[in-house]
py3Dmol code that shows the C-alpha trace and the ligand (Angstrom):
import py3Dmol

protein = """\
ATOM      1  CA  MET A   1      -0.050   0.086   0.103  1.00  0.00           C
ATOM      2  CA  PHE A   2       1.027   3.655  -0.537  1.00  0.00           C
ATOM      3  CA  THR A   3       1.683   5.906   2.325  1.00  0.00           C
ATOM      4  CA  LEU A   4       1.646   9.792   2.479  1.00  0.00           C
ATOM      5  CA  ARG A   5       5.298  10.972   2.561  1.00  0.00           C
ATOM      6  CA  PRO A   6       5.938  13.797   5.036  1.00  0.00           C
ATOM      7  CA  LEU A   7       6.423  17.289   3.836  1.00  0.00           C
ATOM      8  CA  PRO A   8      10.140  17.901   3.568  1.00  0.00           C
ATOM      9  CA  TYR A   9       9.982  21.116   5.667  1.00  0.00           C
ATOM     10  CA  ASP A  10       7.436  22.726   8.063  1.00  0.00           C
ATOM     11  CA  PHE A  11       4.072  24.241   6.956  1.00  0.00           C
ATOM     12  CA  GLY A  12       5.331  27.676   7.405  1.00  0.00           C
ATOM     13  CA  ALA A  13       8.665  27.256   5.608  1.00  0.00           C
ATOM     14  CA  LEU A  14       7.604  28.865   2.394  1.00  0.00           C
ATOM     15  CA  GLU A  15       5.776  32.104   3.953  1.00  0.00           C
ATOM     16  CA  PRO A  16       5.293  34.676   3.109  1.00  0.00           C
ATOM     17  CA  TYR A  17       5.064  33.448  -0.605  1.00  0.00           C
ATOM     18  CA  ILE A  18       2.914  30.388   0.448  1.00  0.00           C
ATOM     19  CA  ASP A  19       0.866  30.441   3.762  1.00  0.00           C
ATOM     20  CA  ALA A  20       1.291  27.596   6.181  1.00  0.00           C
ATOM     21  CA  ARG A  21      -2.352  26.929   6.263  1.00  0.00           C
ATOM     22  CA  ILE A  22      -2.449  26.269   2.522  1.00  0.00           C
ATOM     23  CA  MET A  23       0.599  24.016   2.817  1.00  0.00           C
ATOM     24  CA  GLU A  24      -1.121  22.255   5.572  1.00  0.00           C
ATOM     25  CA  LEU A  25      -4.277  21.483   3.786  1.00  0.00           C
ATOM     26  CA  HIS A  26      -2.470  20.848   0.537  1.00  0.00           C
ATOM     27  CA  HIS A  27      -0.368  18.046   2.049  1.00  0.00           C
ATOM     28  CA  ASP A  28      -2.397  16.769   5.043  1.00  0.00           C
ATOM     29  CA  LYS A  29      -5.932  16.773   3.243  1.00  0.00           C
ATOM     30  CA  HIS A  30      -5.333  16.874  -0.598  1.00  0.00           C
ATOM     31  CA  GLN A  31      -2.234  14.852  -1.282  1.00  0.00           C
ATOM     32  CA  ALA A  32      -3.534  12.395   1.639  1.00  0.00           C
ATOM     33  CA  ALA A  33      -6.747  11.882  -0.415  1.00  0.00           C
ATOM     34  CA  TYR A  34      -4.846  11.039  -3.556  1.00  0.00           C
ATOM     35  CA  VAL A  35      -3.003   8.430  -1.717  1.00  0.00           C
ATOM     36  CA  ASN A  36      -6.117   7.056   0.229  1.00  0.00           C
ATOM     37  CA  ASN A  37      -8.065   6.910  -3.072  1.00  0.00           C
ATOM     38  CA  LEU A  38      -5.113   5.146  -4.989  1.00  0.00           C
ATOM     39  CA  ASN A  39      -5.173   2.584  -2.322  1.00  0.00           C
ATOM     40  CA  LYS A  40      -8.889   1.923  -2.482  1.00  0.00           C
ATOM     41  CA  ALA A  41      -8.462   1.522  -6.230  1.00  0.00           C
ATOM     42  CA  LEU A  42      -5.691  -1.079  -5.817  1.00  0.00           C
ATOM     43  CA  GLU A  43      -7.345  -2.898  -3.041  1.00  0.00           C
ATOM     44  CA  LYS A  44      -8.176  -5.802  -5.110  1.00  0.00           C
ATOM     45  CA  PHE A  45      -4.885  -5.833  -6.959  1.00  0.00           C
ATOM     46  CA  PRO A  46      -2.038  -6.790  -4.570  1.00  0.00           C
ATOM     47  CA  GLU A  47       0.576  -7.164  -7.432  1.00  0.00           C
ATOM     48  CA  LEU A  48      -0.066  -3.456  -8.581  1.00  0.00           C
ATOM     49  CA  GLN A  49       0.438  -2.369  -5.036  1.00  0.00           C
ATOM     50  CA  LYS A  50       4.144  -3.258  -5.310  1.00  0.00           C
ATOM     51  CA  LYS A  51       4.739  -1.065  -8.289  1.00  0.00           C
ATOM     52  CA  SER A  52       6.180   2.424  -8.059  1.00  0.00           C
ATOM     53  CA  LEU A  53       3.834   5.434  -8.950  1.00  0.00           C
ATOM     54  CA  GLU A  54       5.946   6.260 -11.870  1.00  0.00           C
ATOM     55  CA  THR A  55       5.544   2.599 -13.302  1.00  0.00           C
ATOM     56  CA  LEU A  56       1.997   2.735 -12.660  1.00  0.00           C
ATOM     57  CA  LEU A  57       1.757   5.926 -14.555  1.00  0.00           C
ATOM     58  CA  THR A  58       3.747   4.999 -17.452  1.00  0.00           C
ATOM     59  CA  GLU A  59       1.805   1.647 -17.766  1.00  0.00           C
ATOM     60  CA  LEU A  60      -1.775   2.981 -17.446  1.00  0.00           C
ATOM     61  CA  ASP A  61      -2.777   1.269 -20.605  1.00  0.00           C
ATOM     62  CA  THR A  62      -2.074  -2.133 -19.246  1.00  0.00           C
ATOM     63  CA  LEU A  63      -4.285  -1.663 -16.117  1.00  0.00           C
ATOM     64  CA  PRO A  64      -7.663  -3.006 -15.668  1.00  0.00           C
ATOM     65  CA  GLU A  65      -9.986  -0.562 -17.347  1.00  0.00           C
ATOM     66  CA  ASN A  66     -12.257   0.065 -14.298  1.00  0.00           C
ATOM     67  CA  ILE A  67      -9.358   1.404 -12.322  1.00  0.00           C
ATOM     68  CA  ARG A  68      -7.472   3.217 -14.879  1.00  0.00           C
ATOM     69  CA  THR A  69      -9.058   6.637 -14.240  1.00  0.00           C
ATOM     70  CA  ALA A  70      -8.684   6.299 -10.475  1.00  0.00           C
ATOM     71  CA  VAL A  71      -5.137   5.472 -10.862  1.00  0.00           C
ATOM     72  CA  ARG A  72      -4.391   8.128 -13.318  1.00  0.00           C
ATOM     73  CA  ASN A  73      -5.795  10.751 -11.056  1.00  0.00           C
ATOM     74  CA  ASN A  74      -4.611   9.500  -7.931  1.00  0.00           C
ATOM     75  CA  ALA A  75      -1.146   8.086  -8.554  1.00  0.00           C
ATOM     76  CA  GLY A  76      -0.617  11.326 -10.532  1.00  0.00           C
ATOM     77  CA  GLY A  77      -1.763  13.188  -7.706  1.00  0.00           C
ATOM     78  CA  ASP A  78       0.607  11.671  -5.218  1.00  0.00           C
ATOM     79  CA  PHE A  79       3.499  11.623  -7.754  1.00  0.00           C
ATOM     80  CA  ASN A  80       2.953  15.239  -8.764  1.00  0.00           C
ATOM     81  CA  HIS A  81       2.751  16.667  -5.201  1.00  0.00           C
ATOM     82  CA  THR A  82       5.688  14.746  -3.915  1.00  0.00           C
ATOM     83  CA  PHE A  83       7.782  16.233  -6.736  1.00  0.00           C
ATOM     84  CA  PHE A  84       6.356  19.622  -6.280  1.00  0.00           C
ATOM     85  CA  TRP A  85       7.199  19.977  -2.451  1.00  0.00           C
ATOM     86  CA  GLU A  86      10.864  18.934  -3.513  1.00  0.00           C
ATOM     87  CA  VAL A  87      11.423  21.769  -5.925  1.00  0.00           C
ATOM     88  CA  MET A  88      10.570  24.220  -3.326  1.00  0.00           C
ATOM     89  CA  LYS A  89      12.723  25.423  -0.285  1.00  0.00           C
ATOM     90  CA  LYS A  90      12.799  28.186   2.214  1.00  0.00           C
ATOM     91  CA  ASN A  91      15.058  31.020   1.043  1.00  0.00           C
ATOM     92  CA  GLY A  92      14.863  29.531  -2.587  1.00  0.00           C
ATOM     93  CA  GLY A  93      14.526  31.628  -5.657  1.00  0.00           C
ATOM     94  CA  GLY A  94      17.047  33.440  -7.798  1.00  0.00           C
ATOM     95  CA  SER A  95      18.100  31.995 -11.236  1.00  0.00           C
ATOM     96  CA  ALA A  96      18.791  28.567 -12.490  1.00  0.00           C
ATOM     97  CA  ARG A  97      22.505  27.503 -12.182  1.00  0.00           C
ATOM     98  CA  GLY A  98      24.610  24.840 -13.218  1.00  0.00           C
ATOM     99  CA  GLN A  99      23.906  22.506 -16.370  1.00  0.00           C
ATOM    100  CA  ILE A 100      20.345  23.216 -16.086  1.00  0.00           C
ATOM    101  CA  GLY A 101      20.942  27.043 -16.073  1.00  0.00           C
ATOM    102  CA  ASP A 102      23.172  26.577 -19.130  1.00  0.00           C
ATOM    103  CA  GLU A 103      20.618  24.483 -20.833  1.00  0.00           C
ATOM    104  CA  ILE A 104      17.969  27.016 -20.133  1.00  0.00           C
ATOM    105  CA  THR A 105      19.923  29.688 -21.481  1.00  0.00           C
ATOM    106  CA  LYS A 106      20.772  27.683 -24.601  1.00  0.00           C
ATOM    107  CA  LYS A 107      17.052  26.761 -25.268  1.00  0.00           C
ATOM    108  CA  PHE A 108      15.129  29.976 -24.291  1.00  0.00           C
ATOM    109  CA  GLY A 109      17.719  32.584 -24.922  1.00  0.00           C
ATOM    110  CA  SER A 110      17.974  33.820 -21.445  1.00  0.00           C
ATOM    111  CA  PHE A 111      16.798  32.780 -17.998  1.00  0.00           C
ATOM    112  CA  ASP A 112      14.102  35.674 -18.122  1.00  0.00           C
ATOM    113  CA  ALA A 113      12.795  34.582 -21.380  1.00  0.00           C
ATOM    114  CA  PHE A 114      12.295  30.990 -19.817  1.00  0.00           C
ATOM    115  CA  LYS A 115      10.599  32.352 -16.688  1.00  0.00           C
ATOM    116  CA  GLN A 116       8.209  34.370 -18.841  1.00  0.00           C
ATOM    117  CA  GLN A 117       7.382  31.245 -21.045  1.00  0.00           C
ATOM    118  CA  PHE A 118       7.011  29.043 -17.896  1.00  0.00           C
ATOM    119  CA  SER A 119       4.760  31.749 -16.066  1.00  0.00           C
ATOM    120  CA  GLY A 120       2.740  32.420 -19.268  1.00  0.00           C
ATOM    121  CA  ALA A 121       1.996  28.597 -19.448  1.00  0.00           C
ATOM    122  CA  ALA A 122       0.964  28.370 -15.955  1.00  0.00           C
ATOM    123  CA  LYS A 123      -1.353  31.403 -16.123  1.00  0.00           C
ATOM    124  CA  THR A 124      -3.103  29.907 -18.960  1.00  0.00           C
ATOM    125  CA  VAL A 125      -3.877  26.490 -17.792  1.00  0.00           C
ATOM    126  CA  PHE A 126      -7.442  26.197 -18.177  1.00  0.00           C
ATOM    127  CA  GLY A 127      -9.122  24.886 -14.829  1.00  0.00           C
ATOM    128  CA  SER A 128      -7.033  22.658 -12.733  1.00  0.00           C
ATOM    129  CA  GLY A 129      -3.641  21.441 -13.898  1.00  0.00           C
ATOM    130  CA  TRP A 130       0.214  21.969 -13.655  1.00  0.00           C
ATOM    131  CA  ALA A 131       3.022  23.764 -15.577  1.00  0.00           C
ATOM    132  CA  TRP A 132       6.262  21.928 -15.925  1.00  0.00           C
ATOM    133  CA  LEU A 133       9.787  22.148 -17.277  1.00  0.00           C
ATOM    134  CA  VAL A 134      10.527  18.715 -18.597  1.00  0.00           C
ATOM    135  CA  MET A 135      12.931  16.653 -20.737  1.00  0.00           C
ATOM    136  CA  ASP A 136      10.888  15.219 -23.632  1.00  0.00           C
ATOM    137  CA  LYS A 137      11.550  11.858 -25.266  1.00  0.00           C
ATOM    138  CA  SER A 138      13.772  13.419 -27.844  1.00  0.00           C
ATOM    139  CA  GLY A 139      16.079  14.739 -24.974  1.00  0.00           C
ATOM    140  CA  ASP A 140      14.998  18.398 -25.425  1.00  0.00           C
ATOM    141  CA  ILE A 141      14.033  20.541 -22.449  1.00  0.00           C
ATOM    142  CA  ALA A 142      10.486  22.147 -22.998  1.00  0.00           C
ATOM    143  CA  VAL A 143       7.804  23.970 -20.970  1.00  0.00           C
ATOM    144  CA  VAL A 144       4.578  21.900 -21.002  1.00  0.00           C
ATOM    145  CA  THR A 145       1.276  21.851 -19.085  1.00  0.00           C
ATOM    146  CA  THR A 146      -0.980  18.974 -17.932  1.00  0.00           C
ATOM    147  CA  PRO A 147      -4.468  18.934 -17.140  1.00  0.00           C
ATOM    148  CA  ASN A 148      -5.871  17.617 -13.616  1.00  0.00           C
ATOM    149  CA  GLN A 149      -3.263  15.397 -12.070  1.00  0.00           C
ATOM    150  CA  ASP A 150      -1.838  14.132 -15.292  1.00  0.00           C
ATOM    151  CA  SER A 151       1.949  13.783 -15.089  1.00  0.00           C
ATOM    152  CA  PRO A 152       4.537  14.389 -17.828  1.00  0.00           C
ATOM    153  CA  VAL A 153       5.935  10.835 -17.049  1.00  0.00           C
ATOM    154  CA  MET A 154       2.589   9.550 -18.664  1.00  0.00           C
ATOM    155  CA  LYS A 155       3.864  10.666 -22.040  1.00  0.00           C
ATOM    156  CA  GLY A 156       7.402   9.537 -21.540  1.00  0.00           C
ATOM    157  CA  ALA A 157       8.820  12.924 -20.438  1.00  0.00           C
ATOM    158  CA  GLN A 158      10.909  13.558 -17.287  1.00  0.00           C
ATOM    159  CA  PRO A 159       9.928  16.497 -14.997  1.00  0.00           C
ATOM    160  CA  ILE A 160      12.600  18.833 -13.915  1.00  0.00           C
ATOM    161  CA  LEU A 161      10.500  21.662 -12.350  1.00  0.00           C
ATOM    162  CA  GLY A 162       6.821  21.693 -11.653  1.00  0.00           C
ATOM    163  CA  LEU A 163       4.097  24.130 -10.530  1.00  0.00           C
ATOM    164  CA  ASP A 164       0.708  23.166  -9.123  1.00  0.00           C
ATOM    165  CA  VAL A 165      -1.903  25.806 -10.529  1.00  0.00           C
ATOM    166  CA  TRP A 166      -4.981  24.057  -8.882  1.00  0.00           C
ATOM    167  CA  GLU A 167      -7.104  26.598  -6.865  1.00  0.00           C
ATOM    168  CA  HIS A 168      -6.398  24.686  -3.853  1.00  0.00           C
ATOM    169  CA  ALA A 169      -2.786  25.633  -4.177  1.00  0.00           C
ATOM    170  CA  TYR A 170      -3.367  29.455  -3.780  1.00  0.00           C
ATOM    171  CA  TYR A 171      -6.940  30.319  -3.156  1.00  0.00           C
ATOM    172  CA  LEU A 172      -6.757  30.885   0.477  1.00  0.00           C
ATOM    173  CA  GLN A 173      -3.975  33.498   0.082  1.00  0.00           C
ATOM    174  CA  TYR A 174      -4.262  34.854  -3.434  1.00  0.00           C
ATOM    175  CA  GLU A 175      -8.102  34.318  -4.111  1.00  0.00           C
ATOM    176  CA  ASN A 176      -8.631  34.421  -7.747  1.00  0.00           C
ATOM    177  CA  ARG A 177      -5.258  36.015  -8.579  1.00  0.00           C
ATOM    178  CA  ARG A 178      -3.342  33.153 -10.044  1.00  0.00           C
ATOM    179  CA  PRO A 179      -0.578  35.237 -11.528  1.00  0.00           C
ATOM    180  CA  ASP A 180       0.313  36.804  -8.227  1.00  0.00           C
ATOM    181  CA  TYR A 181       0.805  33.283  -6.797  1.00  0.00           C
ATOM    182  CA  ILE A 182       3.081  32.383  -9.709  1.00  0.00           C
ATOM    183  CA  GLU A 183       5.039  35.398  -9.239  1.00  0.00           C
ATOM    184  CA  ALA A 184       5.508  34.749  -5.607  1.00  0.00           C
ATOM    185  CA  TRP A 185       6.252  30.958  -6.252  1.00  0.00           C
ATOM    186  CA  TRP A 186       9.506  31.848  -8.048  1.00  0.00           C
ATOM    187  CA  HIS A 187      11.107  33.133  -4.757  1.00  0.00           C
ATOM    188  CA  VAL A 188      10.824  29.503  -3.297  1.00  0.00           C
ATOM    189  CA  VAL A 189      12.055  27.547  -6.157  1.00  0.00           C
ATOM    190  CA  ASP A 190      14.938  25.359  -5.127  1.00  0.00           C
ATOM    191  CA  TRP A 191      17.340  25.548  -7.913  1.00  0.00           C
ATOM    192  CA  ASP A 192      19.689  23.098  -6.424  1.00  0.00           C
ATOM    193  CA  LYS A 193      17.033  20.592  -6.744  1.00  0.00           C
ATOM    194  CA  VAL A 194      16.079  21.335 -10.019  1.00  0.00           C
ATOM    195  CA  GLU A 195      19.781  20.804 -11.139  1.00  0.00           C
ATOM    196  CA  GLU A 196      19.848  17.529  -9.280  1.00  0.00           C
ATOM    197  CA  ASN A 197      16.689  16.439 -11.069  1.00  0.00           C
ATOM    198  CA  TYR A 198      18.197  17.323 -14.396  1.00  0.00           C
ATOM    199  CA  ARG A 199      21.495  15.634 -13.757  1.00  0.00           C
ATOM    200  CA  GLY A 200      19.547  12.614 -12.571  1.00  0.00           C
ATOM    201  CA  ILE A 201      17.815  12.386 -15.878  1.00  0.00           C
ATOM    202  CA  LEU A 202      21.119  12.965 -17.817  1.00  0.00           C
ATOM    203  CA  GLY A 203      22.710   9.978 -15.852  1.00  0.00           C
ATOM    204  CA  LYS A 204      19.661   7.696 -16.680  1.00  0.00           C
TER     205      LYS A 204
END
"""
ligand_1 = """\
1
LIG
Mn -2.243 20.288 -5.486
"""
view = py3Dmol.view(width=600, height=400)
view.addModel(protein, "pdb")
view.setStyle({"model": 0}, {"cartoon": {"style": "trace"}})
view.addModel(ligand_1, "xyz")
view.setStyle({"model": 1}, {"stick": {}})
view.zoomTo()
view.show()
């Protein structure tokens, strides 16, 4: 069975950019619900309970049809949120560094151009979803979005950086002002972790 992994910092660590109360609800209620619902969906499939979230998400087509949507939403929800917590930290922000910094400059022209493109993608996700920096199947980095709890790994892409733009991620603090939340979020991005993610993918 899957368990809710602890948040890697305390609820207030990302203040003033993201409120402690948002983080508490987001982790303890929203992510917890994805874990519980995934376990419910897999109740009768002990062999699937042993697979990793990433394997379940990349092999959705092989799963029994009656649990496919539940696994897509809830394994996706658990996987995406754990990834999301890890690319943020207290006193984060600044610009991309290291190999990913170089790659971003090469691909987008400058860090600011990348930031603009990523923010633009995040702002224009219709309804609930995510913005990502990924390495796609061809080995190129790219800004993409996914609806709901769909994960880039479902399409064979590897996430490097991700941003949750569901209303539950910001509404208590920013109400309907998603662009303000996105602007604030750049202050908590953990670029060391982003670099680690990128190097991890290169090393695969
Ligand atoms: Mn969320």
